[in-house]
Residue, then its C-alpha position, 0 to 999 in steps of 0.5 A: m401718538k407716534t408708537d415707539t419702534i424699532t427697525l430690523w431687517r429680515p434676509f431671504g430668497a425668492a420664495e419666503l419673498a413671494l409669501v411676503r408679497e402674498s401677504g401685502m408686505r405686511s407679515f412673515p410666513p409661519r415656519l416650516p416643521d424644521q425652523p423653530i425660530f424666526y431671527p430678524v437681524l439688527s443691522e442692514d450690513y448683516a443682512i446683506r451679508i446673508a442675502r449675498d453670501w447665502n440666499l443667492p447661492q442656495s435659491g439663485a436670489g437674494f433679498v433684505t427687507r427692512f420693517e419697524v417692530r414696536s419696540d414694547f414687543l421687542a423688549k422681551y426678546q433679548a438680542q443674540e450674537a450669531g457670531g459677534r458683536a456685528l451679527r445679532e439677531n432676535w430669536i422669535p419662536a415660531e409658535e410667536l411669528e403671529a404676534f411678531n407680526a401683529a407688532i409689525v408697523g407699516p410695510i416690510e420693505v425690500v432695500k437690497e436685491f442679489r439676483 
């Protein structure tokens, strides 16, 4: 039986990508103490904007990943608007990231790269 999933994207710099690669492209690293929320985004366009316009200048590289998360898990998180309807994110509390990672179906894939 096929699991119902939702496609999400996550933009980040080289350091975080290295940690995702260490996981075998199966999970995201724990948040830092000053990062109370993990925020995957709901559109590839929004992820590209963050990776290109924020991560690239900040860290010298920007990456966009795509991954699938079980729909039943995401149902408890209402999408948040971060500056408009096209800029939507799920806000996952840092203490729930392990459960979020367990709800990922399949690998995390790098789909865009900016250098």
